C-alpha positions, 0 to 999 in steps of 0.5 A: 500500500502506497502512502497515498493509498494508506492515507485514503484508507484511514480517511475512509475509516474516519468517515465510517466511524463518524457515520456510525458504521465502523466496527470495534476493530476498525475503531481500534485501528483508527485509534492506533493510526491517530495515536501514531502521528501528530499529522494523523491526529490533525487530519482526523480533527479536520474531518470531525470539525467538517462533519460537525459543521455540516450538521452530521450526527453520529450513531457509532457504538458506545466504544470508549475512545475519549481516553485515547488522549490527555484531557486537553484532547479528550474531545477528539473522538467525542460525538457531536452534540445534537438535539434529539428529534421526536420523529418516526423511525423512517425519518431517523433512517433517512437521517442516518443515510444522509449523515453517511453521505455527508461524511463521504462528501467531507472526506472526498473534499479532504482527500483533495484539499487537506494538506498532507505533506510527509517528510521529503524522501530520497531515492538513490541509484547504486554506483553500478546500476540504475533505479526505477522510481514510481511517484504517487502521481503515477510518474516514473523516473529512471535514475542513472548510476549514483543519481538521486531524486528528492520528492514529497507527496503534497496533494494540496500543492499547486505543483509537483516538485522534485529535486534531481542530482545526476541524470535521469529519464522522466515519464511524467503523468499528465496533470494540466492543473498541477505542473511537475517541476524539477530543480537541478543545479541552476536550472528549473524544468517545468512540464505538464506531462511528457517524456524527457531526459535530464543530465545534471551531473556535477562533473559536467559544465553544462545541464542538458534537457532532451525531450522525447514527447510533449513540451517542456519549459527550461529556465535559468533566472530570466532565460527560458526555452520552450522545448518540443519533441526532439529538441534539446536545451543546453545550459552552460554553467560557466557561460551562464547561457541557455540555448536550444539545439537538436540532439545528435542521436536518440541515445539519451533514451538508453536509460529507458531502453537499455540500448545504445545505437550508433550509425556512422557516429563520430567517435567523440560522440560515441565516447560522450554517450558511453560516459553518460550511460555507463558513468565512465571516464573515457578519454580519446588520447589520439587526435586521429581517433576523434573523427572515426565513424562507428556503427553498431547497436548494443542492448544490455551490454557491459562497458567492457563488451563495448570497448572490445568492439571498439578495439576490433573496429579500429586500430585502437588500444584501450588502457586503464589508468588511475580511474581513466579509460584512455583510447589511443590509435588510429581509425585504420583502413 
């Protein structure tokens, strides 16, 4: 059960309690939930106050719940006082039904309006693997190696806000009324519902945003670029400049597809894609290699496998030194 589902479940229990339809075990379960956290208590009090303001009456069984709290809080689960009505049984049954409907309406409103914001949570990928994160709004994020995402579920908030460190691929659930905003380094990214990739690795001197589908707004201070599908925004950290470009290939999707595809691609661009996807530190030492053209496709392959293919494709030597992977040689014939 997700946090959102759990929250909704206990609001439903509160509605059953106030309308007199909760069993003894459900009352005890509600008691435990309210006792567990101050935010839960405030939520229940808001439900009860709304219930009283609507004129609802409670017909719950005589369970001693007033002892849950200290005297200053003993009224928490007290029934709202009502004036007895001299009426027929049918009228009372009608009032009971009306009370139940009132509680359901109150709880439904609170599900939408009640501020519930848990502590910020963080998801982090391991150094040697990616991590898929599913958010409460239905959005999905694939974090690349060592990347992290900080987020909190806040239904009342007008925005869905997260913070990214590293690089990740986003599939954002569409919600025109509640924009999805990503903070990363010096850049803010706003979307309504789309698929895109963000590269905000600290070791890079630029932040890249590449859009697969939909529209994305990328901002830095007074600068803003609106991107459509197949467009890329590049923010230069050192130059403090935001530009719009065309991505050189589709390998930014590798986090989602686990596939790297090259077709007559310059080796400098191949190395960039490998460094980004594998979080490697590959450098071309020989200038003669930079413009070599490479064509191949790799799906679910290790970096070592890719490097062996490069060695076989060119007159190229791979050397590892102090955490670096150095490429020397020539394109060959």
